N, C-alpha and C positions, 0 to 999 in steps of 0.2 A: 504494500500500500504506500502511495506517495505521501510524503511529508506535507502537511498543510502549508508550511512556510515556503514550499516549492513555488507557490503562486507568485511570490515576490522576487524570484530569481530572474535576473536578466538573461535573455537569450538573443542570439543573432541568427537570422535567416538570410542566406544569400540565394538569389534567384539568378541563374546564369543561362542565357540562351546559348545553344551550341555555336561554335565558331563556323566560319564559312566552309561549306561542303562543295564537292564537285557537282556539276549539273545533274539533274535527275534522269535525263534521258538515256544514260548509259547503263543503268542497273536498277534493281529494286530499291525503293526508298530507304528501307532499313539498313541496306548495305552501303550506302553512300559514305565514303571516307571524307576527311577534311582535305581541302585544297592546300596549296603551299601557304597562301595568305591565312587560311584558317589555322594552320599549325602555329604560325607566328603570332596570330592574335590570341590563341589559347595560351601560349607561353606568357604573353603580355598580361592576360587575365590572372594567371598564377602569380606573376610578379606584383600585380596590384593587390591581390589578397595578402601576400607577404607584407607589403608596405603598409597595409591597414591593420596588421597584427592578427589576421584571421587564421586560426587553426581549427579546422573542422573536426568535430567528434564523429560526424557522419556525412557522407555524400549520398544523396538520393539521385540516381541517374537512370535516364531512359536507356533501354538496351540497344538503341540504334548505334551503328558504327560511329557516326559523327559525334554523338554525345559521349560515347566511351573515349574516343580520341581527344575530345575537348578536355576531359579530365586528365588523360595521360599527358597531354602537352602542358596543361596548367601545372601539373605536378613537376614537369621538367622545369617550369618557371619558378618552382619553389613551394607551391601550394601543398599542404599536407592534410591528411585525414587519418583518423584512427580506424575507420571502417567505411565500406562502400556497399550500398545495396543497389542492384540493378532491378528496376521495377517496370514491367511492361505497361502498367497503368499510366506511367508518365508520358508514354508515346502517344501523340495526338490527343492529349487530355484537355478537358476544359477546367475551369477553376475549381469546381466542386470535386472532380476526380483528383486534382493535384492536392487539394486540402485533405482529402481522405488519406493520401499517402503521408502527408506531413503529420496528421493526427496520430499516426502510428510510431512516430519517433519516440524512443524511450525518454522518459522524463529526466534522466541524468545527463542527457546530451545538452550541451549549452550552445553549440554552434552547429548548424546544419547547412549544407549547400545542396540546392536542387538544380540539376542540369537537365534542361528539356528543350522544348520547341515552341515556336510561335504557332498559333496565337496564345496558347495557354500560359506560358511564362509571362509575357507582357500583360495579359489580362489579370493574372494573379498579382503581379507587382502593383498594378493600378488599384485593384480591389482591396489589398491589404493596407496600403499606405494611407495614414491619416491626413498628412499635410497635402492639401490640394492646391496650394498657391506658390510653393517654392519653384524657382526656375528648373531645378532638377526634376521635380514632380511633373511639371508641365511638359518638359522634354520627353520624359519616359512615356507619356500618353500620346505624344505625337509620333515618335519613332523609336523602335526598340530593335535595332538591327542585330545581326549575328554578333556574338560576343558581348551583347548588352548584359550588364551586371548590376543588379540592385542589391544593396545591403539594407536590411531592415532590423530594427531593434524591437523586441517585444518583452513584455513582463508577464505574459500569461503562459499557461502550460501549452505544450504543443497540441495536446488533445482538445484544447479550448480555442485555438486560433480561428478567427473568423474575420469577416470584412471590417476594415477600419480599426484593426487591433494593433497595428505596428507603426512605429515612427520610421520615416524614411531617413536613413543615415546618408546614403549617397546612391547616385545612379551614374554609371560611367560606361563608356564603350572603349575598352582597351584595344589598342592597335599595336601590332608588332613591327 
């Protein structure tokens, strides 16, 4: 059973859209690897996470080749995690499906990174962030390209996370 004081513990959620992949016409969507630019951008995302002092307790990753490679190259850029879960529900998910995955994060995890796809990841970032007026918030609602990365701060349990429950720490698009 979770400790009642667990509600007051700070948590960090990072939402990362996969890096640039090769065009879809050459192979099935799930098998598309990163392009050269995508690999460089994913490394840049990893460097950004390190610069922000983010060390993940858990990475939640779509099973697609491009999301797996996004984490692989982010790790080459210095990003770290204690554990990684590949979850088919993240692929082509809407915000409710993505929240279902996040709700299963163990309570002892303080920082989680979710690596997924558009439009789910951009929609979830927009849905969770409280601040609707900052330039970063306005920007993430306009454009959330490949390698788009949102850092959110929350004080609720993972299992209780819902719309407007997180503070937007930053939104960036790392480029290599």
